DRENDO-1510 file (C-alpha; in Angstrom, 1 decimal, always signed):
<recs>
REC; n; res; u; v; w
REC; 1; MET; +127.7; +123.2; +39.8 .
REC; 2; LYS; +125.6; +121.1; +42.1 .
REC; 3; LEU; +123.1; +118.8; +40.4 .
REC; 4; PHE; +119.6; +119.0; +42.0 .
REC; 5; ARG; +117.6; +115.8; +41.9 .
REC; 6; ILE; +113.9; +116.5; +41.4 .
REC; 7; GLY; +111.0; +114.3; +42.3 .
REC; 8; LEU; +107.9; +115.0; +40.1 .
REC; 9; ILE; +104.5; +114.5; +41.7 .
REC; 10; GLY; +101.5; +114.4; +39.2 .
REC; 11; LEU; +101.9; +113.2; +35.6 .
REC; 12; GLY; +98.9; +114.8; +33.9 .
REC; 13; GLY; +99.0; +117.4; +31.1 .
REC; 14; MET; +100.8; +120.1; +33.0 .
REC; 15; ALA; +103.6; +117.6; +33.9 .
REC; 16; ASN; +104.9; +117.8; +30.4 .
REC; 17; VAL; +105.4; +121.6; +30.7 .
REC; 18; HIS; +107.5; +121.1; +33.8 .
REC; 19; ILE; +109.4; +118.2; +32.3 .
REC; 20; ASN; +110.3; +120.2; +29.3 .
REC; 21; GLY; +111.1; +123.2; +31.4 .
REC; 22; LEU; +113.5; +121.3; +33.7 .
REC; 23; LYS; +115.2; +119.8; +30.7 .
REC; 24; ASN; +116.5; +123.3; +29.8 .
REC; 25; VAL; +118.1; +123.8; +33.2 .
REC; 26; PRO; +121.4; +122.0; +33.2 .
REC; 27; ASN; +121.8; +121.6; +37.0 .
REC; 28; THR; +118.4; +119.8; +37.5 .
REC; 29; THR; +117.4; +116.2; +36.7 .
REC; 30; ILE; +114.2; +114.3; +37.4 .
REC; 31; THR; +115.1; +111.2; +39.4 .
REC; 32; ALA; +111.7; +110.1; +40.7 .
REC; 33; ILE; +108.1; +110.4; +39.7 .
REC; 34; CYS; +104.7; +109.8; +41.3 .
REC; 35; ASP; +101.1; +109.3; +40.1 .
REC; 36; VAL; +98.1; +107.3; +41.1 .
REC; 37; GLN; +97.8; +106.0; +37.5 .
REC; 38; HIS; +100.1; +103.1; +36.8 .
REC; 39; ALA; +99.8; +103.7; +33.0 .
REC; 40; ALA; +101.1; +107.2; +33.4 .
REC; 41; LEU; +104.0; +106.0; +35.6 .
REC; 42; GLU; +105.0; +103.5; +33.0 .
REC; 43; LYS; +104.8; +105.9; +30.1 .
REC; 44; VAL; +106.6; +108.8; +31.7 .
REC; 45; GLY; +109.0; +106.6; +33.6 .
REC; 46; ASP; +110.1; +104.9; +30.3 .
REC; 47; GLN; +110.4; +108.3; +28.6 .
REC; 48; LEU; +112.7; +109.7; +31.3 .
REC; 49; GLY; +114.5; +106.5; +32.1 .
REC; 50; ILE; +113.3; +106.4; +35.7 .
REC; 51; PRO; +114.0; +103.0; +37.3 .
REC; 52; PRO; +111.0; +101.0; +38.6 .
REC; 53; GLU; +111.9; +101.6; +42.3 .
REC; 54; LYS; +111.7; +105.3; +41.7 .
REC; 55; ARG; +108.2; +105.2; +40.3 .
REC; 56; PHE; +105.8; +105.9; +43.2 .
REC; 57; THR; +102.1; +105.8; +43.8 .
REC; 58; ASP; +102.4; +107.3; +47.3 .
REC; 59; PHE; +103.8; +110.9; +47.2 .
REC; 60; HIS; +104.9; +110.6; +50.9 .
REC; 61; LYS; +107.4; +108.0; +49.8 .
REC; 62; LEU; +108.8; +110.1; +47.0 .
REC; 63; ILE; +109.2; +113.1; +49.3 .
REC; 64; ARG; +111.1; +111.0; +51.9 .
REC; 65; ASP; +113.3; +109.4; +49.2 .
REC; 66; GLU; +117.0; +110.2; +49.9 .
REC; 67; ASP; +117.7; +110.5; +46.2 .
REC; 68; VAL; +115.3; +113.4; +45.9 .
REC; 69; ASP; +116.6; +116.9; +46.7 .
REC; 70; ALA; +113.5; +118.9; +45.9 .
REC; 71; VAL; +109.9; +118.3; +44.8 .
REC; 72; VAL; +107.8; +119.7; +41.9 .
REC; 73; SER; +104.1; +119.1; +42.6 .
REC; 74; VAL; +101.8; +119.2; +39.6 .
REC; 75; THR; +98.5; +117.8; +41.0 .
REC; 76; PRO; +94.9; +118.8; +41.3 .
REC; 77; ASN; +94.1; +121.3; +44.0 .
REC; 78; LEU; +92.7; +118.8; +46.4 .
REC; 79; VAL; +96.2; +117.6; +47.5 .
REC; 80; HIS; +98.3; +120.8; +47.2 .
REC; 81; ALA; +98.3; +121.5; +51.0 .
REC; 82; GLU; +99.0; +117.9; +52.0 .
REC; 83; ILE; +101.9; +117.6; +49.6 .
REC; 84; MET; +103.4; +120.9; +50.8 .
REC; 85; ARG; +103.0; +119.9; +54.4 .
REC; 86; SER; +104.7; +116.6; +53.7 .
REC; 87; CYS; +107.6; +118.5; +52.1 .
REC; 88; LEU; +107.9; +120.8; +55.1 .
REC; 89; GLU; +108.0; +117.7; +57.4 .
REC; 90; ALA; +110.8; +116.2; +55.3 .
REC; 91; LYS; +112.6; +119.5; +55.0 .
REC; 92; LYS; +112.4; +119.3; +51.2 .
REC; 93; PRO; +112.3; +122.4; +49.0 .
REC; 94; PHE; +109.4; +122.5; +46.6 .
REC; 95; LEU; +107.7; +124.1; +43.7 .
REC; 96; SER; +103.9; +123.6; +44.0 .
REC; 97; GLU; +101.4; +124.5; +41.3 .
REC; 98; LYS; +98.8; +127.1; +42.0 .
REC; 99; PRO; +96.3; +127.7; +43.5 .
REC; 100; PHE; +98.2; +127.7; +46.8 .
REC; 101; THR; +95.6; +125.5; +48.5 .
REC; 102; MET; +92.0; +124.5; +47.9 .
REC; 103; THR; +90.6; +126.5; +50.9 .
REC; 104; PHE; +91.7; +129.4; +53.0 .
REC; 105; ASP; +91.5; +127.3; +56.1 .
REC; 106; GLU; +94.1; +125.0; +54.6 .
REC; 107; ALA; +96.3; +128.1; +53.8 .
REC; 108; GLU; +96.1; +129.4; +57.3 .
REC; 109; GLU; +97.0; +126.0; +58.8 .
REC; 110; LEU; +99.9; +125.5; +56.3 .
REC; 111; LYS; +101.2; +129.0; +57.0 .
REC; 112; ARG; +101.4; +128.2; +60.8 .
REC; 113; TYR; +103.3; +125.0; +60.0 .
REC; 114; TYR; +105.6; +126.8; +57.6 .
REC; 115; GLU; +106.5; +129.4; +60.2 .
REC; 116; GLN; +107.6; +126.7; +62.6 .
REC; 117; GLY; +110.1; +125.3; +60.0 .
REC; 118; PRO; +110.4; +127.0; +56.7 .
REC; 119; VAL; +112.1; +125.5; +53.6 .
REC; 120; PRO; +112.8; +127.1; +50.2 .
REC; 121; ALA; +109.5; +127.2; +48.5 .
REC; 122; MET; +108.0; +128.4; +45.2 .
REC; 123; ILE; +104.4; +128.6; +44.0 .
REC; 124; GLY; +103.7; +128.1; +40.3 .
REC; 125; PHE; +102.6; +131.6; +39.3 .
REC; 126; SER; +104.4; +131.0; +36.0 .
REC; 127; TYR; +103.2; +134.2; +34.3 .
REC; 128; ARG; +105.5; +136.3; +36.4 .
REC; 129; TYR; +108.1; +134.9; +34.0 .
REC; 130; THR; +106.4; +136.2; +30.8 .
REC; 131; PRO; +109.1; +138.6; +29.4 .
REC; 132; ALA; +106.6; +141.4; +28.8 .
REC; 133; PHE; +105.4; +141.3; +32.4 .
REC; 134; ARG; +108.9; +141.2; +33.8 .
REC; 135; TYR; +109.8; +144.2; +31.6 .
REC; 136; ALA; +106.7; +146.1; +32.7 .
REC; 137; LYS; +107.8; +145.7; +36.3 .
REC; 138; GLU; +111.2; +147.2; +35.4 .
REC; 139; TRP; +109.5; +150.2; +33.7 .
REC; 140; LEU; +107.2; +150.7; +36.6 .
REC; 141; ALA; +110.2; +150.8; +38.9 .
REC; 142; LYS; +111.8; +153.5; +36.7 .
REC; 143; GLY; +108.6; +155.6; +36.9 .
REC; 144; LYS; +108.0; +155.5; +33.2 .
REC; 145; ILE; +104.3; +156.0; +33.6 .
REC; 146; GLY; +104.4; +157.7; +37.0 .
REC; 147; ASP; +102.1; +156.5; +39.8 .
REC; 148; VAL; +99.6; +153.8; +38.7 .
REC; 149; ARG; +96.2; +155.1; +39.4 .
REC; 150; SER; +94.1; +152.3; +37.8 .
REC; 151; PHE; +94.6; +149.1; +35.9 .
REC; 152; SER; +92.6; +146.2; +34.3 .
REC; 153; VAL; +93.5; +142.6; +34.1 .
REC; 154; GLN; +91.8; +139.8; +32.2 .
REC; 155; TYR; +92.6; +136.1; +31.7 .
REC; 156; LEU; +90.4; +134.5; +29.1 .
REC; 157; GLN; +90.1; +130.9; +27.8 .
REC; 158; SER; +87.6; +129.3; +25.5 .
REC; 159; TRP; +87.6; +125.6; +26.1 .
REC; 160; GLY; +84.5; +125.7; +28.4 .
REC; 161; ALA; +82.2; +127.5; +25.9 .
REC; 162; ALA; +79.0; +125.7; +25.2 .
REC; 163; VAL; +79.7; +125.3; +21.5 .
REC; 164; TYR; +82.6; +123.0; +22.3 .
REC; 165; ASN; +80.4; +120.5; +24.3 .
REC; 166; GLN; +83.1; +120.1; +26.9 .
REC; 167; PRO; +82.3; +117.2; +29.2 .
REC; 168; PHE; +82.6; +117.1; +33.0 .
REC; 169; VAL; +86.3; +117.0; +33.9 .
REC; 170; TRP; +88.2; +117.4; +37.2 .
REC; 171; ARG; +88.6; +121.1; +36.8 .
REC; 172; LEU; +84.9; +121.4; +37.0 .
REC; 173; ASP; +84.6; +119.3; +40.2 .
REC; 174; LYS; +84.2; +121.4; +43.3 .
REC; 175; SER; +85.3; +118.6; +45.6 .
REC; 176; VAL; +88.7; +118.5; +43.8 .
REC; 177; THR; +89.2; +122.2; +42.9 .
REC; 178; GLY; +87.3; +124.3; +45.4 .
REC; 179; THR; +86.6; +127.0; +42.8 .
REC; 180; GLY; +86.5; +127.1; +39.0 .
REC; 181; ALA; +87.9; +129.7; +36.7 .
REC; 182; LEU; +88.6; +131.8; +39.8 .
REC; 183; GLY; +91.2; +129.5; +41.3 .
REC; 184; ASP; +92.5; +128.2; +37.9 .
REC; 185; LEU; +92.9; +131.5; +36.0 .
REC; 186; GLY; +92.0; +134.1; +38.5 .
REC; 187; ALA; +94.9; +133.1; +40.7 .
REC; 188; HIS; +97.3; +134.2; +37.9 .
REC; 189; MET; +95.5; +137.5; +37.5 .
REC; 190; ILE; +95.8; +138.2; +41.3 .
REC; 191; ASP; +99.4; +137.3; +41.4 .
REC; 192; LEU; +100.2; +139.4; +38.4 .
REC; 193; ALA; +98.6; +142.4; +40.0 .
REC; 194; HIS; +100.4; +141.7; +43.3 .
REC; 195; TYR; +103.7; +141.3; +41.5 .
REC; 196; LEU; +103.4; +144.6; +39.5 .
REC; 197; ILE; +101.4; +146.8; +41.9 .
REC; 198; GLY; +101.4; +145.4; +45.4 .
REC; 199; PRO; +99.1; +144.0; +48.0 .
REC; 200; PHE; +95.3; +144.1; +47.9 .
REC; 201; ARG; +93.2; +146.2; +50.4 .
REC; 202; GLU; +89.6; +145.4; +49.6 .
REC; 203; LEU; +87.4; +144.1; +46.8 .
REC; 204; SER; +83.9; +143.5; +45.5 .
REC; 205; ALA; +83.2; +140.4; +43.4 .
REC; 206; ASN; +80.8; +138.4; +41.3 .
REC; 207; LEU; +81.0; +134.8; +40.3 .
REC; 208; GLU; +78.8; +133.1; +37.7 .
REC; 209; THR; +78.3; +129.5; +36.5 .
REC; 210; PHE; +76.8; +130.0; +33.0 .
REC; 211; ILE; +77.0; +126.4; +32.0 .
REC; 212; SER; +75.3; +124.7; +35.0 .
REC; 213; SER; +75.7; +121.0; +33.9 .
REC; 214; ARG; +78.0; +119.0; +31.8 .
REC; 215; LYS; +77.9; +115.5; +30.3 .
REC; 216; SER; +79.8; +112.8; +32.1 .
REC; 217; LEU; +83.0; +111.5; +30.4 .
REC; 218; THR; +82.0; +107.9; +31.0 .
REC; 219; SER; +78.2; +107.8; +30.6 .
REC; 220; ASP; +75.1; +109.7; +29.3 .
REC; 221; GLU; +74.6; +111.2; +32.7 .
REC; 222; TRP; +74.6; +115.0; +33.1 .
REC; 223; ILE; +76.4; +116.3; +36.1 .
REC; 224; LYS; +75.7; +119.6; +37.9 .
REC; 225; VAL; +78.6; +122.1; +37.8 .
REC; 226; GLU; +79.1; +123.8; +41.2 .
REC; 227; VAL; +82.1; +125.9; +40.3 .
REC; 228; ASP; +82.3; +129.3; +38.5 .
REC; 229; ASP; +83.1; +129.6; +34.8 .
REC; 230; PHE; +83.2; +133.4; +35.0 .
REC; 231; ALA; +84.6; +135.7; +37.7 .
REC; 232; SER; +84.9; +139.5; +37.9 .
REC; 233; PHE; +85.8; +141.8; +40.7 .
REC; 234; GLN; +86.9; +145.4; +41.4 .
REC; 235; ALA; +89.7; +145.9; +43.9 .
REC; 236; ARG; +91.4; +148.7; +45.7 .
REC; 237; MET; +95.1; +148.1; +46.3 .
REC; 238; ALA; +97.1; +149.0; +49.4 .
REC; 239; ASN; +98.7; +151.9; +47.5 .
REC; 240; GLY; +95.3; +153.3; +46.4 .
REC; 241; ALA; +95.3; +152.0; +42.8 .
REC; 242; ALA; +91.9; +150.8; +41.5 .
REC; 243; GLY; +91.8; +147.6; +39.5 .
REC; 244; VAL; +89.2; +145.7; +37.4 .
REC; 245; PHE; +89.6; +141.9; +37.0 .
REC; 246; GLN; +87.8; +139.5; +34.6 .
REC; 247; THR; +88.3; +135.8; +33.9 .
REC; 248; SER; +86.3; +133.3; +31.8 .
REC; 249; ARG; +86.5; +129.8; +30.4 .
REC; 250; ASN; +83.8; +130.6; +27.9 .
REC; 251; ALA; +85.4; +133.4; +25.8 .
REC; 252; ILE; +85.2; +132.1; +22.3 .
REC; 253; GLY; +88.2; +133.1; +20.3 .
REC; 254; SER; +90.5; +133.4; +23.3 .
REC; 255; GLY; +92.7; +130.4; +23.4 .
REC; 256; ASN; +94.7; +131.4; +26.4 .
REC; 257; GLN; +95.4; +135.1; +27.0 .
REC; 258; LEU; +96.4; +137.0; +30.1 .
REC; 259; GLU; +96.8; +140.7; +29.7 .
REC; 260; ILE; +97.1; +143.8; +31.8 .
REC; 261; SER; +96.8; +147.5; +31.2 .
REC; 262; LEU; +98.3; +149.9; +33.7 .
REC; 263; TYR; +97.2; +153.6; +33.7 .
REC; 264; GLY; +99.6; +156.0; +35.4 .
REC; 265; ASP; +99.6; +159.8; +35.8 .
REC; 266; ARG; +102.3; +160.0; +33.2 .
REC; 267; GLY; +101.5; +157.2; +30.7 .
REC; 268; THR; +100.1; +153.8; +30.1 .
REC; 269; LEU; +101.6; +150.3; +29.7 .
REC; 270; HIS; +100.0; +147.3; +28.0 .
REC; 271; ALA; +101.4; +143.8; +28.3 .
REC; 272; SER; +99.9; +140.5; +27.1 .
REC; 273; THR; +100.8; +136.8; +26.7 .
REC; 274; LEU; +99.6; +137.2; +23.1 .
REC; 275; HIS; +102.8; +139.2; +22.5 .
REC; 276; PRO; +105.1; +138.0; +25.2 .
REC; 277; ASP; +108.2; +139.8; +23.8 .
REC; 278; LYS; +106.6; +143.2; +23.4 .
REC; 279; LEU; +105.6; +146.0; +25.8 .
REC; 280; VAL; +103.4; +148.9; +24.6 .
REC; 281; TRP; +104.2; +152.2; +26.2 .
REC; 282; ILE; +101.9; +155.2; +25.6 .
REC; 283; HIS; +103.0; +158.7; +26.8 .
REC; 284; ILE; +103.2; +162.3; +26.0 .
REC; 285; ASP; +106.5; +163.2; +24.3 .
REC; 286; GLU; +108.3; +165.8; +26.3 .
REC; 287; GLU; +109.6; +167.7; +23.3 .
REC; 288; SER; +106.7; +167.7; +20.9 .
REC; 289; GLY; +103.9; +167.4; +23.5 .
REC; 290; GLU; +102.2; +164.8; +21.3 .
REC; 291; LEU; +100.8; +161.4; +22.3 .
REC; 292; VAL; +103.3; +158.7; +21.4 .
REC; 293; GLU; +102.7; +154.9; +21.3 .
REC; 294; LYS; +105.8; +152.7; +21.2 .
REC; 295; LYS; +106.1; +149.0; +20.9 .
REC; 296; LEU; +109.2; +148.0; +22.9 .
REC; 297; ASP; +111.2; +144.9; +22.3 .
REC; 298; VAL; +111.9; +143.1; +25.6 .
REC; 299; PRO; +115.6; +142.8; +26.0 .
REC; 300; GLN; +117.2; +139.3; +26.4 .
REC; 301; ARG; +118.6; +140.2; +29.9 .
REC; 302; VAL; +115.0; +140.3; +31.2 .
REC; 303; LYS; +114.2; +136.8; +30.2 .
REC; 304; LEU; +114.2; +134.0; +32.9 .
REC; 305; SER; +112.2; +130.8; +33.2 .
REC; 306; GLN; +110.4; +129.7; +36.4 .
REC; 307; TRP; +112.6; +126.5; +36.3 .
REC; 308; GLU; +115.8; +128.5; +36.1 .
REC; 309; ASP; +114.6; +130.6; +39.1 .
REC; 310; PHE; +113.6; +127.4; +41.0 .
REC; 311; ALA; +117.1; +126.1; +40.4 .
REC; 312; GLY; +118.4; +129.4; +41.7 .
REC; 313; LEU; +116.3; +129.1; +44.8 .
REC; 314; LEU; +117.7; +125.6; +45.4 .
REC; 315; ALA; +121.2; +127.1; +45.0 .
REC; 316; GLY; +120.4; +130.0; +47.3 .
REC; 317; THR; +120.4; +132.6; +44.5 .
REC; 318; PRO; +116.7; +133.2; +43.6 .
REC; 319; SER; +115.7; +136.3; +41.6 .
REC; 320; GLY; +113.7; +139.1; +43.1 .
REC; 321; SER; +110.7; +137.9; +41.1 .
REC; 322; LEU; +110.3; +134.4; +42.6 .
REC; 323; PRO; +106.8; +133.8; +43.9 .
REC; 324; ASP; +107.6; +132.4; +47.3 .
REC; 325; PHE; +105.5; +130.7; +50.0 .
REC; 326; MET; +104.0; +133.9; +51.3 .
REC; 327; ALA; +103.0; +134.9; +47.8 .
REC; 328; GLY; +100.9; +131.8; +47.6 .
REC; 329; TYR; +99.3; +132.5; +51.0 .
REC; 330; GLU; +98.5; +136.1; +50.1 .
REC; 331; ASN; +97.0; +134.9; +46.8 .
REC; 332; GLN; +94.8; +132.4; +48.6 .
REC; 333; LYS; +93.6; +135.2; +50.9 .
REC; 334; VAL; +92.5; +137.3; +47.9 .
REC; 335; LEU; +90.7; +134.2; +46.3 .
REC; 336; GLU; +88.9; +133.7; +49.6 .
REC; 337; ALA; +87.9; +137.4; +49.7 .
REC; 338; VAL; +86.4; +137.0; +46.2 .
REC; 339; VAL; +84.4; +134.0; +47.2 .
REC; 340; ARG; +83.1; +135.7; +50.4 .
REC; 341; SER; +82.3; +138.9; +48.6 .
REC; 342; ASN; +80.2; +137.0; +46.1 .
REC; 343; GLU; +78.4; +135.1; +48.9 .
REC; 344; TRP; +77.9; +138.1; +51.2 .
REC; 345; LYS; +77.1; +140.6; +48.3 .
REC; 346; ARG; +79.3; +143.3; +49.8 .
REC; 347; THR; +82.9; +144.6; +49.7 .
REC; 348; VAL; +85.3; +142.5; +51.7 .
REC; 349; SER; +88.5; +143.7; +53.3 .
REC; 350; VAL; +91.5; +141.6; +52.2 .
REC; 351; GLU; +93.8; +143.1; +54.8 .
REC; 352; ASP; +91.6; +142.1; +57.7 .
REC; 353; LEU; +90.7; +138.7; +56.4 .
REC; 354; SER; +91.4; +135.8; +58.7 .
REC; 355; ALA; +89.8; +132.5; +59.5 .
REC; 356; ARG; +87.8; +134.2; +62.3 .
REC; 357; THR; +86.2; +136.6; +59.9 .
REC; 358; LEU; +84.8; +133.7; +57.9 .
REC; 359; GLU; +82.9; +132.0; +60.7 .
</recs>
């Protein structure tokens, strides 16, 4: 079994998730790390036993390093596109965190560059690997609820609620993120819908910033918040299904929950990260004619981590669930449609969206 040497870019909070995930994949090992913070480099480097010469502050140098076979990028949105382009230039496979890019213009440019010289690529839509969602896809393929006519998706967190007095952090900085809850949480909702149901046709959206200022982390200054903390939109999918989406950072009591309800002409499926190993199936029993609700245990064979799938991608054997480069691009297109719909106060066609339509 080939051992894949991984270079990790970005050593913030999410880096620990990737470090721990990669530890459980026997044919991957982290051989180089990169961050702009020397303290983080020292701490993580010592933990992982990374030699000083493989601790970089310049991600270009890590990507070009001959002892790095593939890159995992866990940075703020601002540099997603630049890191992916650098990987494409170096012909290095990569896993990049979502959202795909900070802007749709970046996504369009990156797509053109990718088409000139593609490499194995994965975008970090990690919730595709929630067992309940993977099992739901299998049940949809088997026609267990018939054709999906409508569905609802919500992704709720609570850390931004006013009662917690959350100060101004990078996730609230438009110059770093581009959008707020939409790009951070909404990107996962969009990908889940695309994964289970298919492409988007059109949508109508509303973005809100309910907490318009936050206290600085380093002073008594109050800083204006220019990104959304709530997003909602209605969508029509390419197959005709109608969807309702909602995401918020201010939902008190919701630590971190992503859930979807799918309503077909023969039944209903409910799946949630709150119960990742359960799938709820509601249908009319053929023999009794009665309404039946079953809580299904997700079988072990369905379970797969995103890091196992990334290793499979590097080995040339990815699963059919892997969110590839184009999944990231299509996701960014929907994010842009949401932003434009909110600005233009009208329904926006996702299918027809291009850089020209935004001018």
